[in-house]
N, C-alpha and C positions, 0 to 999 in steps of 0.2 A: 247164425253169425250176428245178425242184428239184435237178437235176444241177449247174447253174451255182452255185446257192447252196451246195451241198455242197462244191464245189471251193473256193469262197471261204472257207467255215468252216474247212476243213482247213488253210488257210495261216495262219490266225490263231493268235496266242498270247495268250490272254486273261490279263491281270494283274489280280488282285483284291487290293486293299490292305486289311489288317485290323489291328486292335489285338491285341497279344499280351501275355500275362502271363509269369510266370517259366517257364523251360524251353521257351519257344517255343509254349506252348499258347494257342490262340485263346480269346478271350472269346466264347462261343457257337460257332457253326460256319458254314461257307459252304455254302449250299444252292443248288438249281437256280434259285430266285428271284433270288438275288444275281447269279448268272451271267447270267440273262436281262436283269437291269437293266444290268449292265456292257456287254453286247452292244449294247443299245439306245443307251446313252449314248455309248460310245466308238466304235462301228462303225456306228451307225444301222441295226442289224439287229433287227427286232422279231420275237422268237420267243416262242411260248407256253412258259412254264416247264415245263409238263407234257411237252413234247417233248424236254426236256433230261434225259437219264438219267445219274445218277451212282450208283455202288454204294452209297455212304453219304455223309452230309455230311462235308466236310473239316474236321478238328479240329486240324490242325497245319500249319505252313508247309511248302512244298514244291511239287512239280509233280504234277499229276494229269491224268487224261483223263476226258472226258465224251463220251457218244454223243448225237447229235441226230437224232431221227427227223423227217425232212422230208416223207416220203411213205411209203406202205406198202412200197415197194421201194427207197427211197433213205435211207441213213443217212450221217452224217459223224462222224468222230472229231475232237474238239477238245482242244487242249492248254490247260491252265489252270495258272497259276502263282499261288500264294498267298504274298504278301509282307507285310512289316510296313509300317505307314503311314510 
């Protein structure tokens, strides 16, 4: 089950729309909670935000990667694109 979910997650490109100030800096940052919310809303995937690992909150526009721990032996890498609203 976890392997199937990992395969599905790795095919996704999650797009998070945010408001930006001058020079492309975000108002605040994108955290694992926002990522979990978008996964649930857009893809009907309910993941615990604590299972989504990011090195640090995203503070500017661009493409990032996050790791999702689905099981002690199963992880998936997910592409995340942060864009303006």
